[in-house]
VMD Tcl script that draws the C-alpha trace (Angstrom):
set ca {
  {-49.95 -147.19 -90.00}
  {-51.32 -144.16 -91.76}
  {-52.22 -141.01 -89.79}
  {-56.04 -141.33 -90.03}
  {-55.82 -144.95 -88.86}
  {-53.36 -143.94 -86.12}
  {-55.64 -141.18 -84.90}
  {-58.62 -143.59 -84.80}
  {-56.64 -145.99 -82.69}
  {-55.30 -143.19 -80.49}
  {-58.89 -141.97 -79.86}
  {-59.96 -145.45 -78.85}
  {-57.05 -145.63 -76.39}
  {-57.91 -142.17 -74.99}
  {-61.52 -143.50 -74.54}
  {-60.22 -146.42 -72.69}
  {-58.05 -144.35 -70.43}
  {-61.02 -142.06 -69.52}
  {-63.19 -145.12 -68.74}
  {-60.38 -146.67 -66.70}
  {-60.05 -143.53 -64.60}
  {-63.75 -143.48 -63.87}
  {-63.83 -147.14 -62.97}
  {-60.72 -146.80 -60.78}
  {-62.36 -143.99 -58.78}
  {-65.49 -146.13 -58.32}
  {-63.46 -149.19 -57.16}
  {-61.57 -146.95 -54.70}
  {-64.77 -145.55 -53.40}
  {-66.19 -149.07 -52.84}
  {-62.94 -150.23 -51.24}
  {-62.46 -153.02 -53.82}
  {-59.00 -151.67 -54.89}
  {-56.68 -149.71 -52.73}
  {-53.50 -148.26 -54.12}
  {-50.72 -146.67 -52.09}
  {-50.18 -142.93 -52.59}
  {-46.98 -143.70 -54.51}
  {-48.76 -146.16 -56.82}
  {-51.67 -143.80 -57.36}
  {-49.37 -140.90 -58.12}
  {-47.32 -143.01 -60.53}
  {-50.34 -144.36 -62.30}
  {-51.92 -140.88 -62.68}
  {-48.64 -139.49 -64.04}
  {-48.49 -142.25 -66.54}
  {-52.06 -141.81 -67.70}
  {-51.78 -138.01 -67.89}
  {-48.56 -138.36 -69.83}
  {-50.11 -140.83 -72.24}
  {-53.08 -138.56 -72.86}
  {-50.80 -135.55 -73.36}
  {-48.72 -137.40 -75.93}
  {-51.85 -138.68 -77.70}
  {-53.17 -135.18 -77.82}
  {-49.89 -133.75 -79.15}
  {-49.57 -136.40 -81.88}
  {-53.19 -137.01 -82.86}
  {-55.29 -134.17 -81.24}
  {-57.62 -136.77 -79.57}
  {-60.57 -135.90 -77.32}
  {-59.23 -136.55 -73.82}
  {-62.32 -135.38 -71.88}
  {-66.09 -135.74 -72.33}
  {-66.35 -132.01 -72.94}
  {-63.88 -132.25 -75.75}
  {-65.81 -135.16 -77.27}
  {-69.00 -133.17 -77.25}
  {-67.24 -130.18 -78.79}
  {-65.83 -132.47 -81.52}
  {-69.35 -133.66 -82.34}
  {-70.38 -130.09 -82.72}
  {-67.49 -129.37 -84.89}
  {-68.36 -132.34 -87.19}
  {-71.95 -131.03 -87.46}
  {-70.75 -127.49 -88.14}
  {-68.19 -128.66 -90.79}
  {-70.90 -130.66 -92.57}
  {-73.37 -127.78 -92.61}
  {-70.58 -125.36 -93.58}
  {-69.53 -127.63 -96.45}
  {-73.17 -127.75 -97.71}
  {-73.42 -124.02 -97.42}
  {-70.24 -123.42 -99.33}
  {-71.43 -125.87 -102.03}
  {-74.61 -123.90 -102.43}
  {-72.60 -120.62 -102.50}
  {-70.37 -121.89 -105.24}
  {-73.26 -123.06 -107.45}
  {-75.31 -119.86 -106.95}
  {-72.21 -117.72 -107.56}
  {-71.48 -119.46 -110.81}
  {-75.00 -119.07 -112.10}
  {-75.31 -115.48 -110.84}
  {-72.35 -114.22 -113.02}
  {-72.17 -117.05 -115.64}
  {-73.86 -115.15 -118.44}
  {-71.45 -112.25 -118.08}
  {-68.37 -114.41 -118.94}
  {-67.06 -115.32 -122.38}
  {-66.81 -119.12 -123.14}
  {-62.99 -119.28 -122.66}
  {-63.34 -117.70 -119.24}
  {-66.14 -120.11 -118.33}
  {-64.03 -123.11 -119.26}
  {-60.99 -121.85 -117.44}
  {-62.97 -121.22 -114.24}
  {-64.65 -124.66 -114.47}
  {-61.29 -126.31 -114.85}
  {-59.54 -124.36 -112.14}
  {-62.26 -124.51 -109.44}
  {-62.01 -128.21 -108.52}
  {-58.19 -128.14 -108.76}
  {-57.98 -125.21 -106.37}
  {-60.46 -126.80 -104.03}
  {-58.47 -130.08 -103.98}
  {-55.20 -128.06 -103.40}
  {-56.94 -126.31 -100.42}
  {-58.14 -129.59 -99.13}
  {-54.59 -131.06 -99.27}
  {-53.24 -127.96 -97.44}
  {-55.86 -128.19 -94.66}
  {-55.26 -131.91 -94.23}
  {-51.55 -131.29 -93.72}
  {-52.19 -128.55 -91.16}
  {-54.91 -130.07 -89.13}
  {-55.04 -133.62 -87.69}
  {-58.78 -133.63 -87.01}
  {-59.59 -132.85 -90.68}
  {-62.59 -130.69 -89.96}
  {-61.52 -127.95 -92.39}
  {-60.41 -130.59 -94.92}
  {-63.82 -132.18 -94.85}
  {-65.44 -128.84 -95.42}
  {-63.16 -128.01 -98.34}
  {-63.55 -131.48 -99.81}
  {-67.27 -130.89 -100.19}
  {-66.47 -127.65 -102.07}
  {-64.16 -129.68 -104.33}
  {-66.92 -132.25 -105.04}
  {-69.47 -129.57 -105.67}
  {-67.04 -127.74 -108.06}
  {-66.34 -130.98 -109.94}
  {-70.08 -131.73 -110.29}
  {-70.64 -128.14 -111.52}
  {-67.68 -128.54 -113.87}
  {-69.18 -131.52 -115.73}
  {-72.67 -130.21 -115.74}
  {-71.75 -126.75 -117.00}
  {-69.27 -128.09 -119.61}
  {-72.03 -130.28 -120.95}
  {-74.32 -127.30 -121.42}
  {-71.56 -125.16 -122.97}
  {-70.58 -127.80 -125.57}
  {-74.14 -129.22 -125.93}
  {-73.14 -132.73 -124.71}
  {-75.83 -135.22 -124.00}
  {-76.20 -136.08 -120.33}
  {-75.77 -139.71 -119.29}
  {-75.17 -141.94 -116.27}
  {-71.36 -141.77 -116.89}
  {-71.51 -138.41 -115.19}
  {-72.64 -139.98 -111.99}
  {-69.74 -142.47 -112.18}
  {-67.31 -139.59 -112.68}
  {-68.65 -137.68 -109.73}
  {-68.51 -140.78 -107.59}
  {-64.97 -141.63 -108.63}
  {-63.74 -138.05 -107.88}
  {-65.36 -138.13 -104.42}
  {-63.98 -141.62 -103.62}
  {-60.47 -140.53 -104.64}
  {-60.73 -137.54 -102.33}
  {-62.10 -139.68 -99.54}
  {-59.30 -142.30 -99.72}
  {-56.58 -139.71 -100.32}
  {-57.33 -137.76 -97.13}
  {-59.38 -140.18 -94.96}
  {-62.63 -138.18 -95.19}
  {-66.02 -139.75 -94.57}
  {-68.14 -136.99 -96.11}
  {-66.86 -137.30 -99.68}
  {-66.93 -141.14 -99.19}
  {-70.64 -140.97 -98.50}
  {-71.17 -138.63 -101.49}
  {-69.06 -140.92 -103.75}
  {-71.05 -144.01 -102.72}
  {-74.32 -142.27 -103.35}
  {-73.20 -141.25 -106.82}
  {-71.96 -144.71 -107.62}
  {-75.28 -146.19 -106.41}
  {-77.02 -143.72 -108.76}
  {-74.80 -144.77 -111.64}
  {-75.50 -148.49 -111.10}
  {-79.26 -147.82 -110.75}
  {-79.28 -145.67 -113.92}
  {-77.28 -148.34 -115.82}
  {-79.72 -150.97 -114.82}
  {-82.56 -148.72 -115.98}
  {-81.04 -148.36 -119.41}
  {-80.55 -152.14 -119.60}
  {-84.26 -152.50 -118.96}
  {-85.14 -150.11 -121.78}
  {-86.03 -147.04 -119.62}
  {-84.44 -143.63 -119.62}
  {-81.54 -143.52 -117.19}
  {-82.96 -140.51 -115.25}
  {-86.05 -142.50 -114.32}
  {-84.15 -145.17 -112.39}
  {-85.72 -144.06 -109.09}
  {-89.13 -144.93 -110.43}
  {-88.13 -148.57 -110.09}
  {-86.34 -148.80 -106.72}
  {-85.31 -152.38 -107.28}
  {-82.63 -150.92 -109.55}
  {-80.96 -149.45 -106.45}
  {-81.73 -152.43 -104.23}
  {-79.05 -154.73 -105.67}
  {-76.28 -152.11 -105.70}
  {-77.18 -151.22 -102.15}
  {-76.76 -154.89 -101.16}
  {-73.31 -154.87 -102.80}
  {-72.20 -151.71 -100.94}
  {-73.53 -153.13 -97.64}
  {-71.54 -156.39 -98.34}
  {-68.35 -154.37 -98.81}
  {-68.84 -152.78 -95.45}
  {-69.55 -156.10 -93.82}
  {-66.70 -158.11 -95.44}
  {-63.82 -155.68 -95.46}
  {-61.85 -154.12 -92.66}
  {-60.12 -151.21 -94.30}
  {-57.08 -151.34 -92.09}
  {-55.78 -148.06 -93.48}
  {-59.20 -146.35 -93.03}
  {-60.92 -148.16 -90.14}
  {-63.85 -145.73 -90.07}
  {-64.78 -146.30 -93.74}
  {-66.64 -149.69 -93.40}
  {-69.28 -148.00 -91.22}
  {-70.01 -145.58 -94.05}
  {-70.34 -148.41 -96.58}
  {-72.69 -150.28 -94.26}
  {-74.92 -147.31 -93.57}
  {-75.12 -146.01 -97.16}
  {-75.79 -149.49 -98.56}
  {-78.34 -150.36 -95.88}
  {-80.13 -147.08 -96.30}
  {-80.41 -147.73 -100.11}
  {-81.76 -151.20 -99.42}
  {-84.30 -150.19 -96.78}
  {-85.54 -147.14 -98.69}
  {-86.02 -149.27 -101.86}
  {-87.98 -151.91 -100.00}
  {-90.11 -149.31 -98.25}
  {-90.92 -147.57 -101.54}
  {-92.11 -150.80 -103.15}
  {-94.07 -151.78 -100.07}
  {-95.94 -148.44 -100.38}
  {-97.00 -149.17 -103.95}
  {-94.12 -148.08 -106.25}
  {-94.03 -150.55 -109.24}
  {-91.95 -153.71 -108.93}
  {-90.32 -155.87 -111.56}
  {-91.76 -159.02 -109.94}
  {-94.19 -160.70 -112.44}
  {-97.06 -160.86 -109.97}
  {-100.04 -158.75 -108.88}
  {-99.09 -155.39 -107.29}
  {-100.79 -156.24 -104.02}
  {-98.72 -159.46 -103.78}
  {-95.55 -157.59 -104.54}
  {-96.40 -155.11 -101.75}
  {-97.02 -157.98 -99.30}
  {-93.69 -159.65 -100.27}
  {-91.78 -156.36 -99.77}
  {-93.57 -155.74 -96.45}
  {-92.22 -159.01 -95.18}
  {-88.76 -158.23 -96.60}
  {-88.78 -154.86 -94.97}
  {-89.56 -156.18 -91.49}
  {-87.01 -158.93 -91.94}
  {-84.26 -156.61 -93.31}
  {-84.86 -154.00 -90.54}
  {-84.99 -156.64 -87.77}
  {-81.94 -158.40 -89.18}
  {-80.02 -155.15 -89.17}
  {-80.92 -154.54 -85.56}
  {-79.78 -158.01 -84.56}
  {-76.55 -157.85 -86.54}
  {-75.80 -154.35 -85.29}
  {-76.23 -155.45 -81.65}
  {-74.18 -158.63 -82.18}
  {-71.32 -156.68 -83.82}
  {-71.75 -153.55 -81.72}
  {-72.45 -151.32 -84.77}
  {-74.52 -148.59 -83.28}
  {-75.24 -146.92 -86.58}
  {-76.68 -150.13 -88.03}
  {-78.76 -150.70 -84.86}
  {-80.18 -147.20 -85.02}
  {-81.00 -147.33 -88.82}
  {-82.50 -150.77 -88.54}
  {-84.64 -149.85 -85.56}
  {-85.76 -146.63 -87.17}
  {-86.94 -148.43 -90.38}
  {-88.57 -151.22 -88.38}
  {-90.65 -148.60 -86.63}
  {-91.40 -146.88 -89.98}
  {-92.53 -150.14 -91.59}
  {-94.63 -151.03 -88.56}
  {-96.35 -147.66 -88.20}
  {-97.04 -147.32 -91.91}
  {-98.88 -150.67 -91.70}
  {-100.76 -149.44 -88.70}
  {-101.87 -146.45 -90.77}
  {-103.01 -148.74 -93.60}
  {-105.04 -150.88 -91.28}
  {-106.51 -148.54 -88.74}
  {-106.15 -144.80 -89.68}
  {-109.50 -144.55 -91.54}
  {-111.77 -146.09 -88.90}
  {-110.02 -145.96 -85.58}
  {-110.38 -142.82 -83.33}
  {-107.20 -140.82 -83.68}
  {-106.50 -140.73 -79.89}
  {-106.70 -144.55 -79.89}
  {-104.48 -144.85 -82.96}
  {-101.75 -142.79 -81.32}
  {-102.20 -144.68 -78.05}
  {-101.58 -147.91 -79.89}
  {-98.50 -146.37 -81.62}
  {-97.10 -145.27 -78.26}
  {-97.74 -148.67 -76.67}
  {-96.09 -150.40 -79.61}
  {-93.05 -148.21 -79.11}
  {-92.84 -149.28 -75.45}
  {-93.10 -152.95 -76.52}
  {-90.32 -152.48 -79.08}
  {-88.09 -150.91 -76.46}
  {-88.58 -153.82 -74.09}
  {-87.92 -156.28 -76.96}
  {-84.77 -154.54 -78.06}
  {-83.43 -154.37 -74.52}
  {-83.97 -158.15 -74.08}
  {-82.30 -158.78 -77.42}
  {-79.36 -156.64 -76.38}
  {-79.05 -158.44 -72.98}
  {-79.03 -161.94 -74.68}
  {-76.53 -161.02 -77.37}
  {-72.97 -162.06 -76.61}
  {-70.24 -159.49 -76.54}
  {-68.18 -159.00 -79.74}
  {-65.00 -157.10 -80.33}
  {-65.29 -153.57 -81.61}
  {-64.81 -153.35 -85.42}
}
mol new
graphics top color blue
foreach p $ca { graphics top sphere $p radius 0.5 }
foreach p [lrange $ca 0 end-1] q [lrange $ca 1 end] { graphics top cylinder $p $q radius 0.2 }
display resetview
């Protein structure tokens, strides 16, 4: 088992131990389970020793406070990575004109190599990979800037192949170090490449692929299917990223067409909007149902959010112009309450499924 997979399993075991301790205390308080002092002491020593060993080997979150701090670290590392990406790009363009062409080429070639080397060093030093994730985003930004700037220097025509190269670089980084941030960036780039390629096949300029969201819809379905059908034993946290990125592409594409963006369907625009309205509600509701059935919280949250977006956008189409605004928002609030009740009933009736 690789280290990222081992850490994920170790964190799940630490979570089970924490939950077991809490339930044991509750059972003892209710008198449903009584252990002798020797048994209680031996059990506690075993649990504490297990958590200590897991912490030493995998740096897991053994307490709720540590878990909350880890979430903060993830957020900070993401924001820090984005800030460093912006700093790299702005630094290059601030001093770019002062450098000769050989110096520009050398810097462009070295920047992603150095960033990858720094990512590798950080990944070897830190099991939680927060610094590695931050540096990986710098590496991706450096590589993107590398291709874009080299194209300007040597007057090369831009094309969708650049999106594929960016995506491939980010995916290699993700799978090499077990990092979800570059995985998400790589999947977005690959989706862009597939959409741009479909635009070219349809006779449009590749940079206009977002004007026809159906060109992203099919690739989004493929990415979602990968997340649904594969387990990624070496990288058990990766399928969730595939599912969320693919589902987001699908739902955004459907929503855009339902709001009037042109469709390839050979029918009247109003009919196309009505079809995609129905598809939007079906896709969002299906995502909620599947997420609850498989205990995929991210899919549930994304599906529920888009279901609400689809519903409230239709409310605005139907009633915003003529209904008093206080009444409109009252209806929106009451609908939210009804949705909460419905989702709770759906959750209660859904059988338990094993964690992915």
